[in-house]
MIKEBA-242947 format. One record per residue (C-alpha): residue in three letters; x, y, z. Coordinates in steps of 0.001 Angstrom, whole numbers, padded with zeros to 6 digits, always signed. Layout:
N
ALAXYZ ...
This chain:
194
UNK-017043-036452+000617 UNK-016026-036909-003020 UNK-017243-034670-005850 UNK-019052-037705-007288 UNK-021405-037417-004299 UNK-022443-033945-005506 UNK-024935-035179-008083 UNK-027761-032757-008910 UNK-030255-035069-007185 UNK-028164-035150-003994 UNK-027877-031351-003991 UNK-031642-030981-004464 UNK-032257-033338-001522 UNK-029685-031537+000626 UNK-031235-028158-000201 UNK-034707-029387+000724 UNK-033520-030918+003998 UNK-031871-027618+004989 UNK-035013-025679+004052 UNK-037001-028000+006329 UNK-034644-027301+009253 UNK-032555-030511+009284 UNK-029410-029551+011230 UNK-027568-032692+010070 UNK-028084-031470+006491 UNK-026472-028150+007470 UNK-023491-030039+008906 UNK-023270-032069+005705 UNK-023393-028864+003660 UNK-020508-027433+005715 UNK-018456-030627+005277 UNK-018979-030547+001521 UNK-018292-026888+000840 UNK-016316-025187+003630 UNK-012858-026478+002660 UNK-013431-025723-001032 UNK-014572-022197-000248 UNK-011652-021643+002148 UNK-009132-022699-000519 UNK-010778-020421-003077 UNK-010747-017506-000605 UNK-007125-018106+000364 UNK-006032-018239-003277 UNK-007551-014809-003881 UNK-006903-012861-000668 UNK-003577-014446+000411 UNK-004434-014104+004096 UNK-005461-017174+006132 UNK-007474-015230+008706 UNK-009341-013202+006089 UNK-009947-016390+004070 UNK-011357-018096+007173 UNK-013634-015115+007855 UNK-014790-015020+004239 UNK-015465-018767+004249 UNK-017614-018403+007368 UNK-019489-015457+005859 UNK-020102-017473+002686 UNK-021370-020504+004598 UNK-023716-018352+006683 UNK-025034-016423+003683 UNK-025737-019579+001697 UNK-027308-021352+004693 UNK-029544-018330+005266 UNK-030631-018438+001613 UNK-031226-022198+001806 UNK-033269-021912+005020 UNK-035412-019196+003431 UNK-035948-021169+000211 UNK-034156-018517-001861 UNK-032014-020903-003928 UNK-033945-021120-007202 UNK-031940-023946-008775 UNK-031026-026390-005992 UNK-029380-028760-008477 UNK-026818-025976-009054 UNK-026061-025385-005394 UNK-022311-025606-005995 UNK-022543-022712-008457 UNK-024593-020688-005967 UNK-021966-021267-003267 UNK-019182-020336-005696 UNK-020952-017140-006775 UNK-021668-016112-003190 UNK-018024-016683-002257 UNK-016822-014613-005222 UNK-019128-011728-004315 UNK-017835-011680-000742 UNK-014218-011902-001941 UNK-014749-008961-004301 UNK-016380-006924-001513 UNK-013443-007713+000781 UNK-010856-006789-001856 UNK-012734-003597-002728 UNK-012820-002555+000944 UNK-009139-003397+001307 UNK-008234-001336-001777 UNK-009757+001753-000141 UNK-007452+001414+002849 UNK-004568+003846+003083 UNK-001090+002550+002372 UNK+000674+000907+005274 UNK+001708+003369+007900 UNK+002716+003096+011529 UNK-000306+003075+013817 UNK+001020+005937+015910 UNK+003907+008015+014595 UNK+005022+008864+018139 UNK+005864+005194+018728 UNK+008726+005461+016256 UNK+010498+008251+018151 UNK+009912+008274+021902 UNK+010781+011405+023879 UNK+014326+011495+025220 UNK+012947+011924+028725 UNK+011221+008524+028668 UNK+012797+005708+030547 UNK+014608+003013+028603 UNK+012009+000507+029758 UNK+009095+002569+028423 UNK+010911+003104+025132 UNK+011560-000632+024924 UNK+007864-001430+025514 UNK+006839+001102+022878 UNK+009259-000470+020416 UNK+007807-003929+021119 UNK+004263-002639+020583 UNK+005260-000986+017321 UNK+006841-004230+016076 UNK+003709-006145+017078 UNK+001484-003676+015227 UNK+003566-004063+012074 UNK+002723-007790+012105 UNK-001018-007091+011815 UNK-003018-007180+008614 UNK-003458-003601+007300 UNK-007212-003618+007947 UNK-006597-004673+011571 UNK-004094-001827+012029 UNK-006614+000575+010516 UNK-009375-000638+012858 UNK-007099-000222+015894 UNK-006036+003238+014695 UNK-009641+004357+014313 UNK-010554+002847+017696 UNK-007622+003906+019841 UNK-006509+007156+018230 UNK-009745+008567+016831 UNK-012019+007000+019473 UNK-014471+005618+016923 UNK-017026+002906+017752 UNK-017278-000314+015690 UNK-020425+000915+013924 UNK-018679+004120+012817 UNK-015609+002191+011687 UNK-017791-000273+009812 UNK-019483+002464+007800 UNK-016180+004223+007083 UNK-014536+000993+005838 UNK-017671-000468+004199 UNK-017685-003435+006589 UNK-020215-004967+008963 UNK-020045-003860+012633 UNK-019770-007476+013873 UNK-016873-008062+011482 UNK-015127-004933+012817 UNK-015631-006075+016434 UNK-014253-009510+015601 UNK-011203-008133+013766 UNK-010523-005620+016572 UNK-010704-008326+019237 UNK-008370-010628+017311 UNK-005960-007783+016577 UNK-005721-006794+020242 UNK-005067-010436+021202 UNK-002399-010731+018501 UNK-000624-007566+019663 UNK-000639-008751+023278 UNK+000653-012215+022316 UNK+003330-010772+020046 UNK+004552-008293+022680 UNK+004709-011082+025276 UNK+006663-013299+022892 UNK+009100-010502+022011 UNK+009485-009620+025704 UNK+010326-013224+026571 UNK+012880-013412+023752 UNK+014533-010212+024944 UNK+014549-011423+028538 UNK+016165-014718+027489 UNK+018840-012959+025428 UNK+022192-012797+027254 UNK+023133-009261+028253 UNK+026387-007975+026728 
């Protein structure tokens, strides 16, 4: 949909339709704004996954406000979306700035005991490499979960995040580590032995 279609009258009508519960209006809203918000998020956070999460949070927050009739100037809906996105970006960046500098998830992974088998040491090395590929907040969430035994709610309050967001990031991070270890294992298995 072109920007010319975003006339104040069209935005007022769209806002009213969403407030009245028209699901096709919500789909139209998503088509109009989701890509723009994603690009704005990506330009500021430089992380596709975080930008996607922020875009979804923005869309949900604005839809919630629209459904509840909380948008005071419907003809300026684009500005409301933009402002909501900026607030969420700033919250994300603020939370990320409070994270400790990058560090290995578990220091013991870097130097396995001499008594360990070569296979175990190799697996540990693969896991460490996979963990290094994660976004720092994902590593932090896994550290707090696996090493300190914290629950998502506790992690969320420590990192100033929402518990659902922590659960989602943890789940994705675990999947990424598993996929990365599998990929590295396959590459090593395919490598000719010298």
